[in-house]
C-alpha positions as CSV (number, residue, x, y, z in Angstrom):
1,M,9.9,-1.0,-7.3
2,K,6.8,0.8,-8.9
3,L,4.9,-0.9,-11.2
4,K,2.9,0.9,-13.7
5,P,0.4,-0.2,-16.8
6,Q,2.1,-0.6,-20.0
7,Y,-0.5,1.0,-23.0
8,T,-0.3,3.1,-26.0
9,V,-2.6,6.2,-26.7
10,T,-3.9,7.3,-29.9
11,P,-4.7,11.2,-29.2
12,L,-6.6,11.7,-32.9
13,L,-9.5,8.5,-32.2
14,M,-9.0,9.2,-28.8
15,E,-9.0,5.2,-27.8
16,I,-5.3,4.6,-25.1
17,W,-4.7,0.8,-25.4
18,P,-3.3,-1.4,-21.7
19,I,-1.2,-4.1,-23.3
20,D,-1.7,-7.1,-21.4
21,K,-4.5,-8.5,-19.0
22,W,-3.2,-6.8,-15.8
23,S,-2.7,-3.1,-16.9
24,R,-5.6,-3.0,-18.4
25,K,-7.1,-4.6,-15.3
26,I,-6.0,-1.9,-14.1
27,I,-6.5,0.6,-15.8
28,C,-10.7,-0.1,-16.2
29,D,-10.6,0.2,-12.7
30,C,-9.2,3.3,-11.9
31,L,-11.6,4.7,-14.7
32,E,-14.6,3.7,-13.3
33,K,-13.7,4.1,-10.0
34,N,-13.0,8.1,-11.6
35,N,-16.5,7.5,-13.1
36,V,-14.7,8.1,-16.7
37,R,-17.2,7.1,-19.6
38,F,-15.1,4.6,-22.1
39,E,-16.4,2.0,-24.6
40,Y,-14.8,-0.7,-26.8
41,S,-13.0,-0.5,-29.8
42,S,-12.0,-3.2,-32.1
43,T,-8.5,-3.4,-32.7
44,T,-6.3,-5.9,-35.0
45,M,-4.3,-6.8,-31.5
46,G,-7.2,-9.0,-29.6
47,E,-8.4,-7.3,-26.9
48,P,-10.1,-3.7,-27.6
49,A,-9.0,-0.2,-27.4
50,L,-10.7,2.0,-24.5
51,R,-12.5,4.2,-27.2
52,F,-14.0,8.3,-25.4
53,S,-16.2,10.1,-26.7
54,N,-14.9,13.1,-26.1
55,N,-12.1,14.6,-25.7
56,K,-12.3,15.6,-22.3
57,D,-13.4,12.4,-20.8
58,Y,-10.0,11.8,-22.9
59,E,-7.9,14.2,-21.4
60,L,-8.8,13.1,-18.0
61,A,-8.3,9.0,-18.3
62,Y,-4.9,9.5,-20.0
63,Q,-4.2,12.1,-17.4
64,L,-5.2,9.9,-14.5
65,I,-3.6,7.0,-16.5
66,K,-0.2,8.7,-16.7
67,E,-0.2,8.9,-11.9
68,I,-0.7,5.2,-11.5
69,E,1.7,3.3,-9.9
70,I,2.3,0.6,-7.8
71,E,3.8,-0.1,-5.3
72,N,5.8,-4.3,-5.7
């Protein structure tokens, strides 16, 4: 079985919000490994969203995250 991280996106704000701690770790590790820059943005959900400073970084991050599959 293949697992994918769970997240939601806010394209207008260029934010990606990992839904759980496991997804957050997998996504952040992927972005850091690929040198995609992001900042943390406060949310009302208790965990910050990942905010990107430009559309290029946001689109690259989104593409990388969509391709993540973890073998279970």
